N, C-alpha and C positions, 0 to 999 in steps of 0.2 A: 873268749874259745880263742885256740888258733887255727892256720890252717890244716895242722895235720888231721882235726877230727871229721868226722863224716859229718855231714851236713843232712838234714831233714830232706827228703824228697818229694817234691809235689808236681803230680803229673799231668799234665795235657789229656783233655776229654781228645778222641780219636779224630774229631770232625776238625779240631782246633790246630792240628798240625801246621800248615803253611802258611799263615799268616804270623805264626811265631817265630818262625823260622827268618823271616825276614829283618828280623831285631826290632819289633814295635815295644816300645818301655813299659806297656799295659798288659796288667795278664788281668782280666775281669773274672771276677767270681763264678760267671757261667761257662770260664773256659779249663774251669779244672776240675780234678776230682780233687773234695776237701778230703786232710789228712783222718786217715782216723784217731787220733791224739791232735790236740788243739795246738797250732801255732801261739808263739808271742809278738806280741807285736812287736817289729825291728828285727824279728827273725833271720837270719840269711839262712836261705835256700837253695836248692837247686830246681831248677826247671828241666823236667826229664819229660818226653816223647812219650807214647803209649806201648811203642815197640822197646823201651829201654836206654833209647839213645840221649843223649845229654843235650840241652840245648844251650843254659846260660845260667848265670845266677843273678839272684836279685833277693829284698828285703819281703818279708809278708807280715800285712796286717787285716787282722780277722774284722775290723768293724768297717772297714771301706769294702767299695764295690770293687776297685782297682786291688785287686785280692796281695798282687805280687809285683812291685815294680821292679824293672830290670834295669841293673844296672854295670854289667859285664857278659860276654860274650867269650872269655878266655879263663876256662878252667884253672888256670896259673894265679888269677887273680884275687885277692881276697877284698871282700868290701869292707873296711874298718878306718879308722883314724886318716891315714898315712896316705889310702888311697882317695879319700875326699880331700885330704888335701892338695891333693896332684891332680884333681879335678878344676879345683877350683885355682889351682899356678896355672892350669893350662887353658881357664874361662878368663883370666887377667892377662895373657899376653897377648887375645887378640883384642883387649882392650887399650892394649899400651899401644899398638900398631894405630888403633883408631886416634888416639889423642893426637897422634905426631901429627893428624892430618886435618884436626877437627878446632872452630873455634866456640866450643860450647864448653860448660863445665859440671851439667848433668849426664849421666849415660846408666844404662843396662850393662851390669859385672856378671853376673851370671843369671842366663837364661832357659833353667828350668831345663827339661829333655833335650833342650839343643844345646845343651852345654853337659851331657849325660850325665845331668845332677837331676832328676824328674823330683818333681816337687820344690825346688829351691829357687828361689828369686830375689836378685840383691839387685836395688839401684842406689844409684850414686847421686846427692843432692848436692853439689860445692864439698865443703869439708864435711858431710854425715850421710850416714850407711842406711839403708834401710831393706830389713829383710822380708820376704813375703813367703812366708812356709806354709805349704799345702799338702804334704807329704809327713802325715804321722812317723813312718819310718825311718825316716831322715832327727827326730828331735831327740834320740842319745848321741849325735855327732856335733849336737850344735856347740856343746865350747869349743871344739877343734875347728868348728866352721866360723866363729867370730876372732880367734885364735890366729887362725891365715889369713884373715882380712885384714885383721888389724894389723899384722905383722907386711902384708904388702902395701898397705893403702893410708895407715897413719890415721883412721878419721879420728873427728872430733866426738863422734857418738855414732853408735850402733843402735840401732832400735830393731823390735820384731815384731810383725805384726800375724795373726791367724786370728780369721774375721769367723761368727758364731756358726755359717753353714759349714766352712770348711771344718772348725772344728769338731761339728757334729758327726760330718762323715768320716770323718779320720780317728776320730776315738782319742780326742788331744783336747786340751785348753787353748779356750779365748785367749789370745797374749795380744797386745798394744802397750809395749816399757819400750823402756831407755836397757839396755845390757851393758853398755859401754859408756861411757863420759854423759851427758846430758844434753836432754835436747832442744836446741831453744825456745825461751820463750816468746819471741817474736818471729813473724816467716822471714825466711831466707832470701834473696836475691839472686836468680843464676840468671846467665846468659845464653842465647842462644839466637843465632841468624841474625844478630844483630839489635836484639830485643830484649830486654829484662822482664823477666819472668819472676812474681812472689810466689814460693811455695810456702805454705803452711805444713810442717812437721808434726805438727800437734794435732792434727784433724786426721791422723789416721790414711789411711789408703786414699783419700778424699782430697789429695793434692791439688786436683785443680790442673795437674800437667799429665800429656800423653808423651812417655819418652820416644816411642813407636812412630810415631807420626813428623818427629822432626826436619826429616829431608824430604817427606812428601808435602812439609809444609811451603817448600824454600819451591819446589817443582813448580808448587803450581803458583807462584811469583813468576817464576821464569815464563811463564806459559799465559800472564794476566796482561788481555790489553794495556797498553795507555791510554789513560780517559775512559776507559772503559765502565761500561755499568754490572756493576758484581754483586753477587747475592750467595752468602754463606749461609749454609743449613746446619743446623744443630753445631754451632759455631762453641757450645761450651764456656770455656776461659778465652776465646777468642784467637786461638789457634792460627787458622787460615787466615779470618781474616788482617788478625795485625803484621800478620808476617807479609800479606798481600798489600795492605795498607806501608808498610815500612819499604819494600821494593818496588813498587809501580808509580809512579807520580801521575795523578789527576783521578784515580780510580776514584770512582761513587757506590761505596760499600754496604749495603744492609745485612747484618747479621742477626742470625735468629737462633733462638731454642725456648725452649719449652720450660724451662729453669729459671726463677727468679734469681736463685742464688748465684746459678752459673753466668749471669747476665753483670750480677754485678762484679764478680769476681774478675768477669772481660772488663767490664769500664774502668776499673782500678789498673789492667794491664795496661788499659789506652792512654789513663792519663798518665801513668810511669812512662810511659816511651811517647808520649808529648803527640798521640796520633786522636786524640777524642775528638776530633775535628774533623775528620777523614771517614768516622763509619756512623751508620744508624744502627740501634740496636731495638731489635722487636721481639717481644716475647709472645709465642703462639705454639700451638701444636705443629712438627712439620709437614704432617700430610694436608692438614685444614688451611697453613701457610701459601701452599705452594699451590693446592687448588683455586685459592681466591685470586693469587695470581692470572691463575689462567682463564678464571671468569673476567677479569677486567683487562686480557687482553696485554699484561704488561710483559717486556720482551729485555735479556738481558746477554750481553756480552760473555759472561761465564757467571757460573754455577756450581757452587761445591757441595756435595752431599757428604756428609757425615756421622750417619745415624748412629745410635749406640747398637751394640749385639741384640740381635733381634730371634736367632737360634741357639738356646742355650743347651739343646740337646737332640740327638739326631730326628725324633720327633716334630719339632719345629720346623725344620728344613723349609718344609714345602710353604708352610705359613710364611715365612720368613723369604722366600723369594720372592711369592706372590706380594710384597709389602715392598722389598725391592724397585718391581716390576712398577708397581703405580708410582713411586717416588722418583724414577727415574725418567719412564712415561712424561710425567709432569713439568719436570724439567726440561726434556726436550721442547715440551709446547712452548715454553719460555725462554729459549734459545734464541737469538738471532741467527738466520745462516749464516754458518761460517764461527758459532761461537764453543767455547772451548766448555766442555762437562769433566769436572774433579769426581770422580766415585768412590767412596768408599765400602769396605766391609771391614767388620772385627770380626763378625762370626766364622769360626774357627770349622762349625761343620758344614759352612756353607764352602764349598771347594773354589778354586779361581777360574775352574772350571764351568762350573756352576754358575756363577758370576758371570762368565763370559757371555754363555748361553741366553743370559736374562737380558742382558743389554742386547745382544743379536736381536731377541723378539720383542723388545721394548723399541727397537730402529724399525722394526719390520710393523709394528703397530702404526707407528710415528707415522710410516712413510718417510723416511727420512734416510741418508748416508750419514752413517757414523765410519770416522777413522780413530783408531787406534793409538796411539802416538806417544804412550807412555804405561806399560804395564808393570808396574809396581809394588813393591810390599815392602816390610818395615826396617827402619834405619839398619844399619850393620851392626849396632850391638845386639839384635834378635835375632841370631843367624836359624836358619831354617834346618831341621836335620833332616838327612836325605830319608830317616827311616822312620819318619814319624810327622806324616803330613799335617797333623794337627798346629804345629808351630809357624805354618806357614800361613796363619790367621790371617795376616791385616792382606787385602788387597784393595790397589788404589790404582784404576783406571784412568788415565788423563785422554780425554778423546775429542775430536773436533766435529762437532755434528754439522752437516749440511742440508 
């Protein structure tokens, strides 16, 4: 199709006008009047207000709840391979700036909506790239995406991952395969914050490593007291615990996770970095573990809380906030006066203000004063799109509890 051809028009419901003039990239099925004839997967469409005014241009997916993913609000732009390539160029330009000031070799190269490429995530682990495709409408552009990434980054391999749930929701096939080069048969080693981390690219999306917490792990280490008693709750692969152990002399660290597999990975990382004697590992449910410590009257100088996502949809937000409240309340009960609380939420549906108000409620209930020292988000290779609040998904508050 050329830009001289007329596109099919998709009309917004009359009551949906305001939010989509704000350039949010997701147009839900409930927000539009479905075309009389069915659009094809990936078909380029113009979004139109009920009064006939042009809003923007996107790609249509008849299978997805996100019926149209918006990619441009310029009527002169055409969503084709060249347009996609330019967006990848722009994303990589940001990461080039970060590379000049970094001491790590793993990074998010493309971050979906935050890089105006909704549904495309690209992570680099050393010489290898991993693409997560979460939007069926981008599948026709995959050859061009792979070509552009290869042109800029010269990777040893590129693999694509699309999990079963996403594939079902988007009307595409499950994928977990190398599309360029060969995946390393053995786990690779990457560097971050003075530590070595083992990454198994053959394990699909479960690499055991979260790029978005990189800077928060180091921030926590800066606040960790020398010779302090420290608790890392939901440690997973040991990210916070090992970073604190590496950069804090004399710390007594206990790290908790409910997954035996995760703790095995954490122990391997500890051995790799010569820190196995500095951390005690405990397998337990995080709420049960915290409740038991309250009952025993244990006290700590720092507690890190990094639970898994607790709100996968809008309907789960209140339940998630109750769980966050309980967990943080238990933490305040086990912190010495002046202790440091590092508390995180990766639930995009829970807003930053929701999370701050939850902490305020915890402080009131616990009858403790709380000073917010840092209000942090993900590392800078995960930028926040001003028009898409969901990209501000990771909250990390560092507080002093008095």
